[in-house]
VMD Tcl script that builds the backbone (N, CA, C; Angstrom):
set m [mol new atoms 423]
animate dup $m
set s [atomselect $m all]
$s set {name element resname resid chain x y z} {
  {N N MET 1 A -157.780 -8.505 -115.229}
  {CA C MET 1 A -158.815 -9.464 -114.875}
  {C C MET 1 A -159.133 -9.276 -113.387}
  {N N ALA 2 A -160.394 -9.303 -113.065}
  {CA C ALA 2 A -160.823 -9.097 -111.685}
  {C C ALA 2 A -160.414 -10.291 -110.825}
  {N N SER 3 A -160.137 -10.019 -109.563}
  {CA C SER 3 A -159.720 -11.107 -108.669}
  {C C SER 3 A -160.829 -12.138 -108.475}
  {N N SER 4 A -162.089 -11.712 -108.531}
  {CA C SER 4 A -163.181 -12.687 -108.400}
  {C C SER 4 A -163.180 -13.662 -109.569}
  {N N THR 5 A -162.834 -13.169 -110.762}
  {CA C THR 5 A -162.762 -14.049 -111.931}
  {C C THR 5 A -161.648 -15.077 -111.759}
  {N N VAL 6 A -160.528 -14.657 -111.225}
  {CA C VAL 6 A -159.421 -15.583 -110.984}
  {C C VAL 6 A -159.852 -16.671 -109.995}
  {N N TRP 7 A -160.544 -16.271 -108.925}
  {CA C TRP 7 A -161.018 -17.258 -107.941}
  {C C TRP 7 A -162.007 -18.227 -108.576}
  {N N TRP 8 A -162.919 -17.723 -109.423}
  {CA C TRP 8 A -163.874 -18.613 -110.087}
  {C C TRP 8 A -163.146 -19.577 -111.020}
  {N N LEU 9 A -162.111 -19.122 -111.722}
  {CA C LEU 9 A -161.344 -20.008 -112.596}
  {C C LEU 9 A -160.591 -21.074 -111.790}
  {N N ILE 10 A -160.034 -20.665 -110.662}
  {CA C ILE 10 A -159.352 -21.641 -109.794}
  {C C ILE 10 A -160.356 -22.669 -109.268}
  {N N ALA 11 A -161.533 -22.215 -108.851}
  {CA C ALA 11 A -162.570 -23.136 -108.359}
  {C C ALA 11 A -162.994 -24.099 -109.463}
  {N N GLY 12 A -163.184 -23.577 -110.673}
  {CA C GLY 12 A -163.552 -24.444 -111.802}
  {C C GLY 12 A -162.460 -25.446 -112.122}
  {N N GLY 13 A -161.194 -24.998 -112.069}
  {CA C GLY 13 A -160.080 -25.927 -112.303}
  {C C GLY 13 A -160.020 -27.023 -111.257}
  {N N ALA 14 A -160.285 -26.668 -110.012}
  {CA C ALA 14 A -160.287 -27.676 -108.941}
  {C C ALA 14 A -161.409 -28.687 -109.153}
  {N N ILE 15 A -162.558 -28.211 -109.632}
  {CA C ILE 15 A -163.676 -29.131 -109.897}
  {C C ILE 15 A -163.322 -30.075 -111.038}
  {N N VAL 16 A -162.676 -29.560 -112.087}
  {CA C VAL 16 A -162.264 -30.415 -113.202}
  {C C VAL 16 A -161.271 -31.467 -112.714}
  {N N LEU 17 A -160.291 -31.047 -111.918}
  {CA C LEU 17 A -159.334 -32.011 -111.363}
  {C C LEU 17 A -160.029 -33.033 -110.468}
  {N N GLU 18 A -161.047 -32.575 -109.744}
  {CA C GLU 18 A -161.829 -33.490 -108.895}
  {C C GLU 18 A -162.513 -34.548 -109.750}
  {N N LEU 19 A -163.101 -34.132 -110.852}
  {CA C LEU 19 A -163.782 -35.089 -111.729}
  {C C LEU 19 A -162.800 -36.082 -112.345}
  {N N LEU 20 A -161.589 -35.643 -112.611}
  {CA C LEU 20 A -160.585 -36.538 -113.188}
  {C C LEU 20 A -159.983 -37.483 -112.151}
  {N N SER 21 A -159.873 -37.034 -110.908}
  {CA C SER 21 A -159.222 -37.844 -109.885}
  {C C SER 21 A -160.198 -38.696 -109.080}
  {N N GLY 22 A -161.431 -38.224 -108.901}
  {CA C GLY 22 A -162.418 -38.989 -108.146}
  {C C GLY 22 A -162.314 -38.839 -106.646}
  {N N THR 23 A -161.617 -37.835 -106.169}
  {CA C THR 23 A -161.528 -37.606 -104.730}
  {C C THR 23 A -162.427 -36.439 -104.354}
  {N N VAL 24 A -162.984 -36.461 -103.178}
  {CA C VAL 24 A -163.912 -35.414 -102.764}
  {C C VAL 24 A -163.176 -34.195 -102.216}
  {N N TYR 25 A -161.907 -34.350 -101.885}
  {CA C TYR 25 A -161.188 -33.268 -101.224}
  {C C TYR 25 A -161.004 -32.044 -102.110}
  {N N LEU 26 A -160.759 -32.239 -103.393}
  {CA C LEU 26 A -160.640 -31.089 -104.287}
  {C C LEU 26 A -161.970 -30.353 -104.423}
  {N N LEU 27 A -163.056 -31.077 -104.349}
  {CA C LEU 27 A -164.374 -30.437 -104.384}
  {C C LEU 27 A -164.570 -29.561 -103.153}
  {N N LEU 28 A -164.116 -30.031 -102.009}
  {CA C LEU 28 A -164.225 -29.242 -100.788}
  {C C LEU 28 A -163.325 -28.015 -100.834}
  {N N LEU 29 A -162.142 -28.164 -101.389}
  {CA C LEU 29 A -161.262 -27.008 -101.542}
  {C C LEU 29 A -161.832 -26.007 -102.537}
  {N N SER 30 A -162.507 -26.505 -103.577}
  {CA C SER 30 A -163.123 -25.585 -104.543}
  {C C SER 30 A -164.245 -24.782 -103.893}
  {N N ALA 31 A -164.875 -25.333 -102.874}
  {CA C ALA 31 A -165.865 -24.546 -102.128}
  {C C ALA 31 A -165.181 -23.366 -101.445}
  {N N GLY 32 A -163.972 -23.559 -100.953}
  {CA C GLY 32 A -163.196 -22.466 -100.374}
  {C C GLY 32 A -162.834 -21.433 -101.423}
  {N N PHE 33 A -162.465 -21.886 -102.623}
  {CA C PHE 33 A -162.146 -20.949 -103.699}
  {C C PHE 33 A -163.383 -20.156 -104.115}
  {N N ALA 34 A -164.529 -20.818 -104.150}
  {CA C ALA 34 A -165.777 -20.123 -104.493}
  {C C ALA 34 A -166.130 -19.107 -103.408}
  {N N ALA 35 A -165.885 -19.445 -102.153}
  {CA C ALA 35 A -166.144 -18.492 -101.065}
  {C C ALA 35 A -165.233 -17.278 -101.195}
  {N N ALA 36 A -163.997 -17.483 -101.618}
  {CA C ALA 36 A -163.083 -16.365 -101.840}
  {C C ALA 36 A -163.565 -15.503 -103.007}
  {N N ALA 37 A -164.129 -16.135 -104.029}
  {CA C ALA 37 A -164.679 -15.369 -105.150}
  {C C ALA 37 A -165.850 -14.512 -104.699}
  {N N VAL 38 A -166.691 -15.050 -103.855}
  {CA C VAL 38 A -167.815 -14.271 -103.317}
  {C C VAL 38 A -167.282 -13.120 -102.459}
  {N N ALA 39 A -166.237 -13.384 -101.691}
  {CA C ALA 39 A -165.628 -12.321 -100.888}
  {C C ALA 39 A -165.046 -11.238 -101.796}
  {N N ALA 40 A -164.466 -11.636 -102.931}
  {CA C ALA 40 A -163.925 -10.655 -103.875}
  {C C ALA 40 A -165.051 -9.831 -104.497}
  {N N HIS 41 A -166.178 -10.475 -104.797}
  {CA C HIS 41 A -167.344 -9.736 -105.308}
  {C C HIS 41 A -167.831 -8.721 -104.284}
  {N N ALA 42 A -167.698 -9.057 -103.010}
  {CA C ALA 42 A -168.151 -8.165 -101.943}
  {C C ALA 42 A -167.154 -7.037 -101.683}
  {N N GLY 43 A -165.995 -7.063 -102.352}
  {CA C GLY 43 A -165.026 -5.988 -102.209}
  {C C GLY 43 A -163.999 -6.214 -101.130}
  {N N ALA 44 A -163.806 -7.442 -100.676}
  {CA C ALA 44 A -162.821 -7.731 -99.633}
  {C C ALA 44 A -161.408 -7.609 -100.196}
  {N N SER 45 A -160.459 -7.363 -99.328}
  {CA C SER 45 A -159.063 -7.255 -99.748}
  {C C SER 45 A -158.517 -8.632 -100.104}
  {N N LEU 46 A -157.347 -8.648 -100.759}
  {CA C LEU 46 A -156.731 -9.911 -101.158}
  {C C LEU 46 A -156.402 -10.776 -99.947}
  {N N THR 47 A -155.958 -10.164 -98.874}
  {CA C THR 47 A -155.654 -10.909 -97.651}
  {C C THR 47 A -156.911 -11.580 -97.104}
  {N N THR 48 A -158.005 -10.840 -97.091}
  {CA C THR 48 A -159.279 -11.408 -96.612}
  {C C THR 48 A -159.732 -12.539 -97.524}
  {N N GLN 49 A -159.557 -12.369 -98.815}
  {CA C GLN 49 A -159.939 -13.427 -99.757}
  {C C GLN 49 A -159.134 -14.705 -99.507}
  {N N LEU 50 A -157.842 -14.540 -99.275}
  {CA C LEU 50 A -157.002 -15.700 -98.999}
  {C C LEU 50 A -157.402 -16.389 -97.695}
  {N N VAL 51 A -157.706 -15.593 -96.680}
  {CA C VAL 51 A -158.130 -16.162 -95.391}
  {C C VAL 51 A -159.463 -16.888 -95.552}
  {N N VAL 52 A -160.400 -16.286 -96.290}
  {CA C VAL 52 A -161.701 -16.935 -96.512}
  {C C VAL 52 A -161.514 -18.251 -97.257}
  {N N ALA 53 A -160.684 -18.251 -98.297}
  {CA C ALA 53 A -160.434 -19.487 -99.054}
  {C C ALA 53 A -159.833 -20.564 -98.159}
  {N N ALA 54 A -158.877 -20.169 -97.324}
  {CA C ALA 54 A -158.216 -21.142 -96.447}
  {C C ALA 54 A -159.170 -21.675 -95.390}
  {N N VAL 55 A -159.898 -20.776 -94.743}
  {CA C VAL 55 A -160.787 -21.201 -93.651}
  {C C VAL 55 A -161.906 -22.094 -94.173}
  {N N VAL 56 A -162.558 -21.686 -95.259}
  {CA C VAL 56 A -163.678 -22.484 -95.782}
  {C C VAL 56 A -163.172 -23.795 -96.377}
  {N N GLY 57 A -162.120 -23.753 -97.178}
  {CA C GLY 57 A -161.609 -24.975 -97.811}
  {C C GLY 57 A -161.070 -25.976 -96.820}
  {N N VAL 58 A -160.168 -25.532 -95.965}
  {CA C VAL 58 A -159.581 -26.439 -94.977}
  {C C VAL 58 A -160.627 -26.860 -93.946}
  {N N GLY 59 A -161.512 -25.949 -93.580}
  {CA C GLY 59 A -162.587 -26.300 -92.646}
  {C C GLY 59 A -163.488 -27.384 -93.206}
  {N N ALA 60 A -163.833 -27.269 -94.486}
  {CA C ALA 60 A -164.677 -28.293 -95.116}
  {C C ALA 60 A -163.960 -29.635 -95.155}
  {N N VAL 61 A -162.661 -29.623 -95.446}
  {CA C VAL 61 A -161.891 -30.871 -95.478}
  {C C VAL 61 A -161.831 -31.496 -94.084}
  {N N LEU 62 A -161.595 -30.678 -93.065}
  {CA C LEU 62 A -161.535 -31.210 -91.697}
  {C C LEU 62 A -162.877 -31.774 -91.248}
  {N N ILE 63 A -163.959 -31.083 -91.564}
  {CA C ILE 63 A -165.290 -31.586 -91.204}
  {C C ILE 63 A -165.561 -32.908 -91.906}
  {N N TRP 64 A -165.216 -32.997 -93.195}
  {CA C TRP 64 A -165.415 -34.247 -93.934}
  {C C TRP 64 A -164.583 -35.372 -93.319}
  {N N HIS 65 A -163.363 -35.068 -92.933}
  {CA C HIS 65 A -162.496 -36.076 -92.317}
  {C C HIS 65 A -163.089 -36.581 -91.002}
  {N N ILE 66 A -163.622 -35.674 -90.195}
  {CA C ILE 66 A -164.241 -36.067 -88.926}
  {C C ILE 66 A -165.476 -36.929 -89.170}
  {N N ILE 67 A -166.280 -36.557 -90.145}
  {CA C ILE 67 A -167.487 -37.339 -90.463}
  {C C ILE 67 A -167.096 -38.742 -90.902}
  {N N ARG 68 A -166.079 -38.865 -91.745}
  {CA C ARG 68 A -165.658 -40.184 -92.225}
  {C C ARG 68 A -165.084 -41.048 -91.115}
  {N N ARG 69 A -164.386 -40.459 -90.150}
  {CA C ARG 69 A -163.821 -41.234 -89.045}
  {C C ARG 69 A -164.894 -41.760 -88.115}
  {N N ARG 70 A -166.011 -41.050 -87.999}
  {CA C ARG 70 A -167.081 -41.478 -87.089}
  {C C ARG 70 A -167.931 -42.588 -87.672}
  {N N ARG 71 A -167.898 -42.767 -88.983}
  {CA C ARG 71 A -168.671 -43.843 -89.597}
  {C C ARG 71 A -168.035 -45.190 -89.273}
  {N N PRO 72 A -168.869 -46.225 -89.101}
  {CA C PRO 72 A -168.277 -47.546 -88.882}
  {C C PRO 72 A -167.572 -48.009 -90.154}
  {N N ALA 73 A -166.514 -48.771 -89.972}
  {CA C ALA 73 A -165.739 -49.264 -91.108}
  {C C ALA 73 A -166.565 -50.264 -91.913}
  {N N GLU 74 A -166.398 -50.212 -93.213}
  {CA C GLU 74 A -167.075 -51.170 -94.085}
  {C C GLU 74 A -166.427 -52.545 -93.908}
  {N N PRO 75 A -167.220 -53.606 -94.005}
  {CA C PRO 75 A -166.611 -54.931 -93.931}
  {C C PRO 75 A -165.717 -55.154 -95.148}
  {N N PRO 76 A -164.775 -56.093 -95.058}
  {CA C PRO 76 A -163.929 -56.366 -96.220}
  {C C PRO 76 A -164.776 -56.809 -97.405}
  {N N THR 77 A -164.251 -56.655 -98.594}
  {CA C THR 77 A -164.992 -56.957 -99.814}
  {C C THR 77 A -165.533 -58.377 -99.815}
  {N N ALA 78 A -164.774 -59.321 -99.309}
  {CA C ALA 78 A -165.202 -60.725 -99.311}
  {C C ALA 78 A -166.421 -60.949 -98.431}
  {N N ALA 79 A -166.676 -60.064 -97.461}
  {CA C ALA 79 A -167.792 -60.235 -96.540}
  {C C ALA 79 A -168.806 -59.100 -96.651}
  {N N ASN 80 A -168.725 -58.275 -97.693}
  {CA C ASN 80 A -169.604 -57.120 -97.842}
  {C C ASN 80 A -170.797 -57.480 -98.708}
  {N N ARG 81 A -171.978 -57.420 -98.142}
  {CA C ARG 81 A -173.217 -57.765 -98.855}
  {C C ARG 81 A -173.476 -56.821 -100.027}
  {N N ASN 82 A -172.990 -55.586 -99.956}
  {CA C ASN 82 A -173.182 -54.642 -101.050}
  {C C ASN 82 A -172.321 -54.982 -102.258}
  {N N VAL 83 A -171.264 -55.745 -102.070}
  {CA C VAL 83 A -170.368 -56.120 -103.157}
  {C C VAL 83 A -170.688 -57.523 -103.651}
  {N N ASN 84 A -170.960 -58.443 -102.737}
  {CA C ASN 84 A -171.178 -59.840 -103.082}
  {C C ASN 84 A -172.560 -60.262 -102.579}
  {N N LEU 85 A -173.462 -60.517 -103.509}
  {CA C LEU 85 A -174.843 -60.830 -103.134}
  {C C LEU 85 A -175.019 -62.227 -102.551}
  {N N ASP 86 A -173.965 -63.042 -102.542}
  {CA C ASP 86 A -174.052 -64.370 -101.923}
  {C C ASP 86 A -174.023 -64.283 -100.405}
  {N N ILE 87 A -173.498 -63.201 -99.857}
  {CA C ILE 87 A -173.411 -63.049 -98.406}
  {C C ILE 87 A -174.822 -63.022 -97.833}
  {N N GLY 88 A -175.051 -63.856 -96.816}
  {CA C GLY 88 A -176.358 -63.913 -96.168}
  {C C GLY 88 A -177.283 -64.982 -96.726}
  {N N GLU 89 A -176.932 -65.594 -97.845}
  {CA C GLU 89 A -177.755 -66.656 -98.418}
  {C C GLU 89 A -177.569 -67.945 -97.638}
  {N N SER 90 A -178.523 -68.852 -97.765}
  {CA C SER 90 A -178.485 -70.109 -97.013}
  {C C SER 90 A -178.064 -71.267 -97.910}
  {N N VAL 91 A -177.300 -72.176 -97.330}
  {CA C VAL 91 A -176.932 -73.428 -97.990}
  {C C VAL 91 A -177.123 -74.553 -96.984}
  {N N TYR 92 A -177.357 -75.758 -97.502}
  {CA C TYR 92 A -177.539 -76.918 -96.631}
  {C C TYR 92 A -176.347 -77.849 -96.809}
  {N N VAL 93 A -175.672 -78.162 -95.698}
  {CA C VAL 93 A -174.510 -79.047 -95.715}
  {C C VAL 93 A -174.968 -80.427 -95.245}
  {N N ASP 94 A -174.841 -81.428 -96.137}
  {CA C ASP 94 A -175.234 -82.802 -95.808}
  {C C ASP 94 A -174.155 -83.524 -95.002}
  {N N ALA 95 A -172.893 -83.329 -95.387}
  {CA C ALA 95 A -171.802 -84.033 -94.715}
  {C C ALA 95 A -170.512 -83.230 -94.890}
  {N N TRP 96 A -169.644 -83.346 -93.899}
  {CA C TRP 96 A -168.351 -82.663 -93.946}
  {C C TRP 96 A -167.267 -83.672 -94.274}
  {N N ASN 97 A -166.277 -83.272 -95.040}
  {CA C ASN 97 A -165.127 -84.110 -95.372}
  {C C ASN 97 A -164.149 -84.095 -94.194}
  {N N PRO 98 A -163.266 -85.082 -94.123}
  {CA C PRO 98 A -162.284 -85.113 -93.029}
  {C C PRO 98 A -161.375 -83.874 -92.990}
  {N N ASP 99 A -161.177 -83.213 -94.143}
  {CA C ASP 99 A -160.296 -82.038 -94.168}
  {C C ASP 99 A -161.006 -80.751 -93.732}
  {N N GLY 100 A -162.260 -80.862 -93.303}
  {CA C GLY 100 A -162.996 -79.702 -92.807}
  {C C GLY 100 A -163.723 -78.920 -93.881}
  {N N THR 101 A -163.831 -79.491 -95.070}
  {CA C THR 101 A -164.588 -78.845 -96.141}
  {C C THR 101 A -165.824 -79.663 -96.454}
  {N N ALA 102 A -166.721 -79.067 -97.206}
  {CA C ALA 102 A -167.909 -79.775 -97.671}
  {C C ALA 102 A -168.210 -79.284 -99.075}
  {N N THR 103 A -168.995 -80.064 -99.797}
  {CA C THR 103 A -169.428 -79.673 -101.131}
  {C C THR 103 A -170.933 -79.527 -101.106}
  {N N VAL 104 A -171.404 -78.374 -101.570}
  {CA C VAL 104 A -172.843 -78.128 -101.606}
  {C C VAL 104 A -173.236 -77.669 -103.009}
  {N N ARG 105 A -174.492 -77.857 -103.312}
  {CA C ARG 105 A -175.036 -77.349 -104.569}
  {C C ARG 105 A -175.682 -76.004 -104.256}
  {N N TYR 106 A -175.180 -74.969 -104.921}
  {CA C TYR 106 A -175.661 -73.614 -104.668}
  {C C TYR 106 A -175.671 -72.855 -105.990}
  {N N ARG 107 A -176.761 -72.247 -106.323}
  {CA C ARG 107 A -176.955 -71.495 -107.565}
  {C C ARG 107 A -176.627 -72.339 -108.793}
  {N N GLY 108 A -176.992 -73.596 -108.755}
  {CA C GLY 108 A -176.826 -74.473 -109.908}
  {C C GLY 108 A -175.414 -74.986 -110.130}
  {N N ALA 109 A -174.539 -74.834 -109.145}
  {CA C ALA 109 A -173.157 -75.304 -109.291}
  {C C ALA 109 A -172.685 -75.908 -107.982}
  {N N GLN 110 A -171.596 -76.681 -108.066}
  {CA C GLN 110 A -170.980 -77.266 -106.883}
  {C C GLN 110 A -170.014 -76.244 -106.277}
  {N N TRP 111 A -170.146 -76.006 -104.980}
  {CA C TRP 111 A -169.283 -75.065 -104.261}
  {C C TRP 111 A -168.601 -75.793 -103.111}
  {N N THR 112 A -167.399 -75.388 -102.809}
  {CA C THR 112 A -166.695 -75.881 -101.630}
  {C C THR 112 A -167.037 -74.954 -100.475}
  {N N VAL 113 A -167.399 -75.559 -99.353}
  {CA C VAL 113 A -167.813 -74.809 -98.171}
  {C C VAL 113 A -166.827 -75.092 -97.048}
  {N N VAL 114 A -166.469 -74.042 -96.323}
  {CA C VAL 114 A -165.627 -74.196 -95.133}
  {C C VAL 114 A -166.301 -73.443 -93.991}
  {N N PRO 115 A -166.182 -73.963 -92.769}
  {CA C PRO 115 A -166.766 -73.234 -91.636}
  {C C PRO 115 A -165.893 -72.017 -91.299}
  {N N ARG 116 A -166.497 -71.028 -90.695}
  {CA C ARG 116 A -165.728 -69.854 -90.261}
  {C C ARG 116 A -164.720 -70.296 -89.211}
  {N N ALA 117 A -163.581 -69.643 -89.191}
  {CA C ALA 117 A -162.516 -69.996 -88.259}
  {C C ALA 117 A -163.039 -69.968 -86.821}
  {N N GLY 118 A -162.728 -70.997 -86.082}
  {CA C GLY 118 A -163.133 -71.081 -84.690}
  {C C GLY 118 A -164.434 -71.821 -84.469}
  {N N SER 119 A -165.161 -72.161 -85.532}
  {CA C SER 119 A -166.411 -72.911 -85.358}
  {C C SER 119 A -166.205 -74.347 -85.829}
  {N N THR 120 A -166.963 -75.254 -85.235}
  {CA C THR 120 A -166.839 -76.664 -85.582}
  {C C THR 120 A -167.830 -77.004 -86.691}
  {N N PRO 121 A -167.419 -77.845 -87.635}
  {CA C PRO 121 A -168.327 -78.236 -88.711}
  {C C PRO 121 A -169.491 -79.075 -88.181}
  {N N SER 122 A -170.691 -78.749 -88.623}
  {CA C SER 122 A -171.872 -79.543 -88.275}
  {C C SER 122 A -172.820 -79.523 -89.458}
  {N N ILE 123 A -173.570 -80.601 -89.602}
  {CA C ILE 123 A -174.482 -80.690 -90.739}
  {C C ILE 123 A -175.722 -79.840 -90.468}
  {N N GLY 124 A -176.379 -79.457 -91.546}
  {CA C GLY 124 A -177.593 -78.667 -91.430}
  {C C GLY 124 A -177.518 -77.374 -92.235}
  {N N GLU 125 A -178.418 -76.472 -91.906}
  {CA C GLU 125 A -178.534 -75.190 -92.603}
  {C C GLU 125 A -177.430 -74.235 -92.146}
  {N N HIS 126 A -176.797 -73.563 -93.122}
  {CA C HIS 126 A -175.721 -72.613 -92.853}
  {C C HIS 126 A -175.983 -71.327 -93.633}
  {N N ARG 127 A -175.437 -70.248 -93.132}
  {CA C ARG 127 A -175.543 -68.951 -93.808}
  {C C ARG 127 A -174.161 -68.555 -94.310}
  {N N VAL 128 A -174.101 -68.088 -95.571}
  {CA C VAL 128 A -172.832 -67.667 -96.166}
  {C C VAL 128 A -172.400 -66.367 -95.496}
  {N N ALA 129 A -171.209 -66.387 -94.894}
  {CA C ALA 129 A -170.681 -65.213 -94.208}
  {C C ALA 129 A -169.644 -64.491 -95.051}
  {N N GLU 130 A -168.991 -65.224 -95.947}
  {CA C GLU 130 A -167.884 -64.647 -96.704}
  {C C GLU 130 A -167.625 -65.520 -97.916}
  {N N VAL 131 A -167.112 -64.930 -98.970}
  {CA C VAL 131 A -166.698 -65.685 -100.145}
  {C C VAL 131 A -165.206 -65.433 -100.327}
  {N N VAL 132 A -164.420 -66.504 -100.241}
  {CA C VAL 132 A -162.972 -66.406 -100.397}
  {C C VAL 132 A -162.605 -67.242 -101.615}
  {N N GLY 133 A -162.299 -66.570 -102.705}
  {CA C GLY 133 A -162.010 -67.273 -103.949}
  {C C GLY 133 A -163.249 -68.011 -104.419}
  {N N SER 134 A -163.134 -69.331 -104.531}
  {CA C SER 134 A -164.287 -70.134 -104.933}
  {C C SER 134 A -164.865 -70.913 -103.755}
  {N N ARG 135 A -164.551 -70.495 -102.541}
  {CA C ARG 135 A -165.060 -71.161 -101.343}
  {C C ARG 135 A -166.039 -70.271 -100.603}
  {N N LEU 136 A -167.067 -70.889 -100.076}
  {CA C LEU 136 A -168.032 -70.186 -99.245}
  {C C LEU 136 A -167.669 -70.422 -97.790}
  {N N VAL 137 A -167.464 -69.372 -97.037}
  {CA C VAL 137 A -167.237 -69.467 -95.596}
  {C C VAL 137 A -168.601 -69.314 -94.941}
  {N N VAL 138 A -168.982 -70.283 -94.117}
  {CA C VAL 138 A -170.351 -70.332 -93.602}
  {C C VAL 138 A -170.397 -70.349 -92.080}
  {N N ASP 139 A -171.536 -69.918 -91.565}
  {CA C ASP 139 A -171.866 -69.992 -90.141}
  {C C ASP 139 A -173.096 -70.875 -89.987}
  {N N LYS 140 A -173.140 -71.666 -88.945}
  {CA C LYS 140 A -174.311 -72.491 -88.649}
  {C C LYS 140 A -175.494 -71.599 -88.243}
  {N N ILE 141 A -176.647 -71.910 -88.790}
  {CA C ILE 141 A -177.857 -71.144 -88.423}
  {C C ILE 141 A -178.503 -71.778 -87.218}
}
mol reanalyze $m
mol bondsrecalc $m
mol representation Tube
mol addrep $m
């Protein structure tokens, strides 16, 4: 069996494992295996093929790692608008209870509202900043 065929089979196996695991790193390593297969098609020696696979695969992983580190961190799930569509919505607080909570009608149901840590409760319009369990954490608008 030709060495290029072996590299293509290894690349295909890495892609299958990537699909089963859901991580992008095996896909990046399979790009290195595919580059080694192309090098084998070009007639490169086994040593050159191994170096090409290592440089392209590990290089792609390192570049991906650097790109991911430069991105800003996602907010926690409880405060992520992409996960919870209640984040950013407005509620009106009529009165606060002595324990620092309030009850508001929101989306056709009664919700318990608490102010964000460090802010004082005040009546009026509030914006939902976070959902913790069945409580809405709000900021004054």
